[in-house]
N, C-alpha and C positions, 0 to 999 in steps of 0.2 A: 224421339222427339215427342211419342204422345204419350207420356209423363209425363214431359215438362210442360208440355199446355194441359192437360187435366190438373196440373199443381198448379199453375198460373188462374185458372179459372177458380178452383177453390179458394185461392189470397183473393181473388174480386169477392167471391161469395161469402167470405166472413168479414170483410172489412165494415162492416156494421153489425149494430147492437141489436141483440135481438134473445128474447125467452128461450129456455131447452123446452122442445115438445119433446109430447114421447106420442109418435104417431109412426104411419108406414109411410114409405115415398119408394118407386123405381120406377128407372128411367132406360133407354137404352141408347147408344148412341153411337156411331159410326164415322172413321177419320182412316181418312184420303190422303195420299200424296198424288197431287195431282197436276203439279209440274215444278219450273225450276231447275237448274241445272243439276241436283242429284238425280232429278226423273229419269234421263233418260240412262244416267251413270246406274240404278238401280236395274232400270228394265234389260243392259248389257248384263249386266251380272248375274240375274233372276235365271240367266237357263246353265250357271254354275253353281249356285246358289239358293237354298232351300228358305234359308233365312230372308235375303235377298227377296224372292220369289214373294212370299209370303208379305215382306214390307211393302212391296208391290201392289196387290190384290187388298191390302187396307185391312182396316183391323174392327171388331165392334166389340164394344165396351156396356154391360150390365150393371150402373150402381145401384145397391138397395140400401136401404134406411130403415131402419127399424130401435127408435129409442136412442139410446148411445151406443150402436153399433152399425158398422158400414162395411158394407164389401165390397168390390172392385173388382169384375172378373173378365178377364179378356178370353176373345174369343182364340188367342194361340194357347189356351190350355194354361195359364195363369190365374189366381183370384189373390188379393189382399182382404182382410180385415183389420180393421180399426177396430178398438174396442176402449173406449172409454170409460168404461168402471174399471175394467181391469187393468188400463191404464199398459196396453199391448198392443204391440203387431204383428200380423200371424200374414206370412207369407203362405201361398199353397200352390203347390206347383201337380196340378191335375191329372198328366200326363205320367208321373214317376210315383203319383200318392206319396207325397213326401212334404212335409211341410216347416215351417222354423218363425220361432218368437225372437222379439225382440222388445222389451220394454221400453215404455217414455224416456226412463233412465237414461239408460242405456244410450237410446237415440241421440236426446239433449250433450250427452258425453262422445258422441261418436262426430257431432256437428261444430260442438265446440274443438276438436280435436284437428278438424277440417279445416277450422276458419283458420286456426292459431298456424296449422301448415302455411295456407294461402298466403295470410300475413306475411311468415318467415320468408318463402320465394317472393313475394313484394317485393320485401327489403332487399335480399339477395342481386334480384334482380336493379337495383337501383344502385348497388356497388358494384356490379359487374361488368362485361360487354355490354347489353341489352339494354338502353336506352328505358328510364323511369319514365312511367305515363301519367300524364294529366287525363281522366277520364272524367268526361262530364255527359250524366244521362240526362233526355227530356223526354218527357211525357208529357202526351197529349190525350185527353180522351175527350170525344165530343158527339153529340146528338146527332145523326142522321135524319132527313127529311121525309125519306121514306118509311114505308111499312110492308107487313107481308102476312098470307094467312097461310100459318104453319100448324099440322096437328090441331086444328079446329081453333088456334089461337091467334090473337092479333101483335104479332113481333116487331117492333121498333128498331129502326139501326140504331146501333151506336159504333162510332167509328174510335179505333185505340191507334197510337204509335208511339213508339218506342226508338229515341235512338241513344248511339254511345259512342259518340264522340270521342276519339283518343288522339292524344297528340304529346310530342315527344321534346321530355326537357332536356333534351340534352344539345347545347346549343351545336355541336359538330356533329349530331347526326340527327339535322332538324327533318319533322315528315309527321303526318296524321292521316287519319281513317275514321270509318264511321261505318256501325253496323247498326241494322235497324229492323224492328219487327211494326208491320202492320197489323190491323185485324179488325174486319167486317161484321161484327157481330147483330145476329136479330131475335131480340130478347122480350121473353112476355115473361105476363104476371103466371105462370103455371100451376094449377091447385097443387097443392104437396109441397111446393119449392121452400114451405118457411121452414118446413120437416129440416130439408136437405142443409138452411144456410142456417139453422140453430146450431146442429153438429158442426159446421164446421168453425161457428163462433165458440162452442162447447171443446172442440178438439185445439183449437188456438189457444184459449188460457189451460188448459189442462198441459199442452206442451213448451207453450212460456218461449217462445222462440221463434215463430213468426212472426215478423217476418225481419226485425231490422237483424237476427243474431246470420242470418247468411251472410252478410253484406256488412259486418260489424268492423271490417279489417277498410273501409273507405266510408269518409265522412259522408261526401259526395253521393254515393250510392243511397246510403240510410238517410241522406234529403229527399233523394227521389224518390224512395220507397216513401215516406211520410205524405210526397202529391200525391202516389197513384192511389192512398187511400184516401185522401179526401175525394180526387174522380172518381173512383169507383163506389164510394159512399152513397153515390146517385143512382146506382141500379138500382133495380127494383122487379126481376126476372130472372128466370132461366135462359141461358143464353139456348136459343134452339135451332141456329145457323149461323158457324162461323167459316169465315175465308180467312186465313192466316199466311203471311209471308213472309222469310224473311232474308236478308241477303249483306251486300256492303256495299257501301257508295252509296247513295240516294235513290228510290225506290224508281221506276219510270224513265231515268235518265240510261246513262249511260249500262251496258250487260256489267255485271258480277267480272264476268271472264275479263273484259276489257281494264274494269277501273283496277281491276288489282293487276292486270299485266303492265300496265300505265305506271305505279306507283313503284312496281319491281323497277322497271328499266328504270326511273327516276334515282332509285338508290334509296326509298323510301323502308328505314328500318322495320319499322312498324308491322307493313304488309310482308318484308321481304322473306320472313320467317315461313310464311305459307306455302312457298317453294312453287308458287300458280296452280294449287290441286287444284281449284277451282275454275281456274284461267283455262286450263287446260281440259276439261270435262266439258266448258261452254263452245270451244272453239267450233265441234259440229251443233248443227241445230239437234235442239231438242227431239227424239225420235217419236216423245211418248205424246200423244195430243190429250187436252184436257176432260173431263168428263164432262156431260152435256151440266150447263148450270152456274163450272166452277167457274170462280174467279184467278186469273194468273196476273203476275205483276212484272212488266218488266226489269227484267236487272235481276231477278229474283236467286236467289241459292238453292228455295225449297218452296212452295207455294203445299198449304193441307185447308183440308174440308173437313168439318166435322159438322155430323148431323145428328140431331138428336131424333130420334125415326118410332121411338115409341114413352108414353108416359101414364104410370099407373100408380092410384094409393091404396090397392087392394092390400088385404091381411097377406103379409108373409108370413114362412115359417122360421119360426127360431131356430127348428137347425142349421138352415140357409148358414149363417154365422157362427159354428160350432165346426171345429175339426172334423172332415170325416171320417168313419169307423174304417180303421187300417191302415190311418195315413202314418205314416214312419217319423219321427222328430229327425232333424238336420239341423246343424247351426247353423245361424246366421251367417249369412255374407255382408251383411252393412247393407249402409241406405243406398238404396234404388237394387237392390238385387235382381 
C-alpha cells in the first residue's frame, strides 16, 4: 500500500507543466496504518509474522532528488534509484547487498504485457461464468476550508475522493458494488518542491506511459484519469500530511464487513467472490486504537496516515545515487519487486 500511495502522489505531482531543473531536494515521510478492518488483523498476525509486525509499526521513507536522479529509501531495507539520463531503474536490497536494473524500455514492455493480460482476462470473464462488469469511476478533488502549520509552512487542505462503481451486465446475475478511496491532504508550497515536480514531469515524458497505459483496456478508466489530471493540475505544493482511507460500500455509512455480508447473503455475484474475508475480520471490534491526531473512517478496510517529517534543500552527495561498492547484481523480478 505504501508504494501505491507514493505512486499516486507522484501522479498528482506530474499533472502540471514545468521545466526541468537541476538542484537538490530531500524530504522524509512516515506512513502507518492507523485503523480499519485490516489494522486489527495485522496486530494479531504480528505475533506470528515479522513482516506483519513491521507493517504495523509503520515505515519511514527518504526521497532524494539531484538533477535527473531520484532515490527513494525505505526503513525496511530497500531503495530505488530512478536515473532519467541513464533511462533505468535500480532496485537495491540494502540488507542482502544486491541490486537489479530495469531499463525504461524493459519497463514499458512489461507494462504493455500486463495490460494485454488484463484485457484478455477481462474478455474471458465476459464469456465465462463470471458476469462482465461495468466500471464507472468517479473522482472529486475539492479544496477544504482549513489550514495547518506544518514544518513552519502554512498548509491548505485538499480533499480527494475516488469511487469505483461496479455493476453486473449479466441479466441473470444482477448486482452492484462500490469501492472507494478518500484522502484529506494538507499541501504547502515547500521550498525545493519545484525540483520534485520537474523530476516527475521529466519522468513521465521519458517513460511515455503514465497515466493512460495502465488503464487503456478500459475506456471509462481513461476518461477518469483525464479528469484526475484536470483536478490535480490545481495542486501547488507538497502534501505534508495525508489521511487516506479505502473500503467497500459507502464511507461513513454501514461497515465494510456488514456491507459485504449483506451483498453475499443476497447472492450478489460481484462481492460473493470475496468470500467474506473482510467481513469476517470486521466481526470483532478493532483492537488497534488510532494514533493521536489520526483520522479514521467508519466502514473502512484500511486507514493510513502519511506525514512529512523533514525537508531539505542542502547539497546531496552524488554517490547516494550510485550502486554502493560491493553490491552484487541479480536478475530483476519485474514491476513492484
